Residue, then its C-alpha position, 0 to 999 in steps of 0.5 A: m177629933f174626926k168627921q162622923r163617918e164609917w170605917f172599914g178594914g179587914c185581915l190580909c187575905g180578905d176572909i174577915r172584913y169589919r165596919a165600924s160606925g161613928n168616931p173612934e173614942w180614942v186612938g193610941i199607940c201601945h208598946c206593952q210586951s203582949c201587943r208586940k208579941h201579938t202583932g209582931g211589931v215594936l208597937n201597935a196603934a189601936a182605935g177604941f170604939q164601942r162594941s156595938n158599933v162594930t160588925f164583922t163579916g167572917k168569923p175572927e178566932e179569939f186567943r185568950s192571952s191573959k185572964g179576961v183578955g181576948r185577941l182577935f185574928c184571922s185563922r187563915c192569914g194570921s192578921a191580928l185584928a183587934y183586942k178586947s177586955e173584960q176591963w172595958p166590956r163595952d169597947i173593942h180596939l181595932f188595930v189601925g194597920t187593918f183599916d183600909e184608910p189607916n192614914l185618916i186616923q192619928p194617934q192621940f198618945h203612947i202607952f207603956a212606951 
């Protein structure tokens, strides 16, 4: 699906940056109300990586939007960065719009459309 590589991204103000190693396990577009509210858009594109393959510089804040769900964001500029859930404890879903090269990431499916 993707050439093995490292992916970089971060928030609008630059206080938080991340690096994801390897390939995303999936890329999807979510239309659920929670994602729409978190991002302020009509949908949210996310790429699933193993948490162990993602490192942050700067410390994202975490909002517990529902039981077992954490939504990561920058406390300075408000950029929505990622989603994590106790349902998938080894995964983190990075928001494609925060990647430095989002055009290289092609969605594979829609959910809650």
